N, C-alpha and C positions, 0 to 999 in steps of 0.2 A: 150554380149548378155544378154537378160533378162532371169535370172535363173527361171526355172519352179517349184518353191517351191510349196508345197501343202498349207502351211500356211505362214511360213517365214523361213529364214535361220537358226535362232537359234532353233526354235521348231522342224523343220524337222531334223536338225542334231542330237539333243540330244535324240529325241524319235523315230525316224524312221531310220536314217542312221548310227548313232554311235554304237548301241548295239553290232553288231558282232566285231567291232574294239575294243571296250572297254572290252568285255568279253575275247577276245583273249589276250589282253594286261594283264589282270588280271591273266589269265591262265599261261602265260609265266613268269610272275613275282612271282606268288605265288602258283606254282603247288604243292609243298610239303604241304603247308598249306591247299590247297583245298582237297588233298588226306586225310588229317586229318579230314576235315569236313565230308567227305564221311564215314570215319570209326567210328567217334564218335558222329556225329550230323546228322545222316541220316534223322531223323524225321523232323528236321528244314529245311534241304535242300529240302525234299519232300514237306513240307508245303509251302515254298516260291516258288519253281520252278514249281511244278506240280499244286498245288491248287491255289496259288495267282497270277500265271502268265498264265500257260497253260489252266487250266479250266476256269479261269476268263475271258480270251480273248474270249472264246466260248460265254459267256453270254453278252459280249459287243455288240454282234450282235443284241440283243434285242432293242438297241437304234436306230437301222436302220430299224427295222422291226416291231415287235409286240408292241413296246412302242410308235410308231409314229401314231398320230391320223389319222384315215381314211386309213392307209396303208393296214391293213388286209381287210377292206371293198373293196378296189380297186382290190384285187387279192385273194379272199377267197380260191380258188382252190389251189394256191401255198402255202399259209401260213397255211392252215388247212390240205392240202393233204400231204405235205412233212413230218410232224411229224408222221402221220399215216403210210405213206409209209416206213419211217425209222424203225418203230417198226415191221412192217410186214417183211421187208427185213432182219432185225436182227433175227427174229424168224425163217425165212427160212434158213438162214446161220447156225444158231445154231443147226438145225436138222441134219446137216452134221458133227457136232462135235464142241466142244469148240475151238479147234485149227483152224478149218476152219473159224469159226466166227471171231476170232481175227486176222487171216491172211487177211481176206477180209477187215476188218475195217482198218487194218494197211495200206493196199494198197490204200484205199480211202483217208486216212489221208495223205499219201505221196503225192498223186496227188494234194490234197488241198494245202499242203505246197509249192509244186513246182509252182502251179498256182498263189499263192500269190506273189511270187517273180516276176513272169512275169507281174502280174497286176501292181505292183509298178513301174516296168520298163516302162510300157506303160504310166502310169500317168506322169512320169518324162520326157518322150519323146513325150508328147502330142502336143507340138508346132513344132515338127520336121516333115519333109515330109516323106512319105512312100517310101523310097529309099533303096538302097543296104546297106547303113550304118545302118539303123534301123533293117534290116533283120539280119545283123551280130550281133547286140545287142541281138536280140531275140534268135538266135541260141546260143549265149554265156550264156544267162540266163538258158536256158534249159540244156546246157552242164554242167554248174556249179552245177546243182541240180540232174540231171539224172545219170551222171557218178558215183558220190559217192554212190548212191543207187544201181546201177548195181555192183559196187565193193563190197558192203555189201552183196548182194545176193550170191556172189560166194566166199566171204572170211569171215569166222566165226568172229564175233565181240563179245566183252565182254559186250555188251549192247543190249537192245531190244527196239522196238517201243512200244509194249504193253506187250507181254508175251514171254516166252522162246520158241525157235524153230519155231517162226511164219513164217520165211522165208526159213526154211530148205527144203521145197519141191522144191525150186528153185535151190538147189545145184546140181540137176541132169542135168541142162542145160550145153551145151558145154562150155568149158573155153574160154570166150570171153575177159577176163581181159587184156591181152597184147595189142590186137589191139584196144580195147576201150580206153586204156590209151594213145595210140598214137593219136587217134582222139581227145581226151579230151585236151591234151597239145597242139596239133596243133591249135584247135579252140581258146584256151587261148592266144597263141602267135599271131594269126591273129587278135584277138580282141584288144590286146595291140598295135600292129602295126597300126591298123586302127584308134584307139583312138589318139595315138601320132601324126599320119600323119594329121588327121583332125585338131588337136589343133595347129600344126605348120602351116598348110595352112591357116586356118581361124583366128588364134590368139584368138580363143574362145574355151571354153569347157563347156559342160553341167555337172556342178559339181554334183548335186544330182544323176543324172542318172549314172554317172561314179562311184560315191561312192557306189551306190546301187548295181551295178553289181560286183564291186570289193569286197564288203562285203559279197555278196552271194558266190562268189568263195572261199573266205577265211573261212567263217563259215561252209560251207558244206564239203569242203576238209579237214580241220583240225578236224572238229567235228566227221567225219565219217571214213575218210581214214587215216589221219596221226596219230591222237590219237586213242587208243583203250581202252577207259575208260568210264564207265557208267555215272559218274557225269559230266565229261567234255563234253560228247555228249549232255547230258540233258541241261547243262548250255548254251551251244552254240545254240542248236536247239530251246529250249523253249524261251529263252530271245530274240533271233534274230527274232523269228516268232511272239511271243505274244505281246511284248511291242509295235512294230510298228503298229500292227493291232488295238490294243486298242487306240493308239494315233490317227490313221486315223479315227476311228469311232468318237471319241470326236471332232476332228477338223471339219470333214465334216458334222456330224449330229447334233452338238450342237454349237460349237464355231462360225462357219461360217454362221449359220442361223439366221434370224431375229426372234425377240420375238414372232411375230404373227404366224410364222411358227412352233414354238416350242410348243405353247399352254402350257400345264401343265409342259412340260420339261424345262420351263424357269428357274426353280430352279437350274438347272445344269450348267447354262451359266456363272454366276459370278465366280470369282476366288475360292471362298469357295465351289462352286458347283462341282469343279473338285474332291474334296475330297468326296463329296456325291456320285458322279458318280462312283468313284473307290470303295467306300464302298458298293454300291449296287451290283456291279459285284463280289466283294469278298464274300459278303454274300451268293449269289447264288452258287458260286463256293464251298464254305465251306459246304453248305447244301448238294450239290450233293456228294462231297467226303465223307461226314459223312455217307450217305446212302451206298455208295460203301464199305466203311470200315466196317460198322456194319453188312451189309447184305451179302457181297460177300468176300472181301479180308481178313479182320481181321489181317492186318499186323501191322498198327501203333497204332490202338486201337480197342477194341471189346466190345460188349455188351453181348457176349455169346448167340447170337440168333441162333437157329437152323432152317435152311431153307432146305426143302426137294429138292432133285435133280430134281424132276418133275417141281417144281415151278421155278427153275433156267432158264428153257428154255423160260419163259415168263418174268421173272424179269430182267435178264441180258440185253436182247434186249431193255427192257423198260428204264433201267438206261442209256443206250447208246443213247436214242432218242435225248437229247439236243445236244450231240456232233455230231451225224450223221446228224441231221437237220442243224447244223451250216455248216458242210462240203457241203451238198447239196444245201442249200440256197445261199451259197456264190457264186455258179456258176450263179445265176440269179440276185442278188441284186445290183451288181456293173455294170451291163450292161447299156449303155446309151440308153435312150428311143429313139425309131425310130421317125424321123421327119415326120410329116404329110405333104404331098405335097398338 
């Protein structure tokens, strides 16, 4: 069968499909050394994983939206309204307390991460008919992502999504973990049997789709359920999410477009343009985190600036606007345009 690569086998494997497998291999081979990184080099792990991958992937969205000539003009309400809505929503949530604010943002982030895996699965299954097999794949992706989060909600973890105690209010839910575990492993077994059966019957296998779903199961289960370690969770979670997203943006919005479609963004298309593309998103990411560190967190470096508590209710939601805009926009920008009859 013709494999449904987004770009080609080599590019897809290294930048979209391999991250969870490579990270897991590194974790199992060098777990003690990784623990040493967490203990003695936390600044550098934060700089690479959080700033240069997680925050940077947020700004890669610019190359599909605000940096595309004429895109904002085509849908001003969407591109102008969502940042404003993000700030207003953030201020409303902040009125209920800082913990409510971060808990709400964490749940939105979780939904975004889950939907990304589903989106990649749909891309790699785009040539397949909408039958029972694809439905099992869809259920498998959601199971691979939702179950670990439900496990986290009921089982205290040594890591956070944003801040401490963000999911504590969910501890009061009935203990659903045992029967959810049964459902989870049942779905996993059904998906494996279905995949093997199809491969044996047709003598064909959708390699990228199968690798994507397998990597999703592995990264979410080991990152959240199996390991209970902050750095290991961050390593698996951030790399498996951020690197594929950045790669998808570059492939779809720059590499696969003609020069006349790119206009001024032609400078990013040559091989050297990849480094410029990465440099731009890293610069935006560093500038944002610089503001967070100096104005709010003061954890990794500080300018000893004193911000009043009253100002925080406007400042923190404002700093979250790029991230929340990324989450919300992502639900619109990947939809296929409707065909005009």
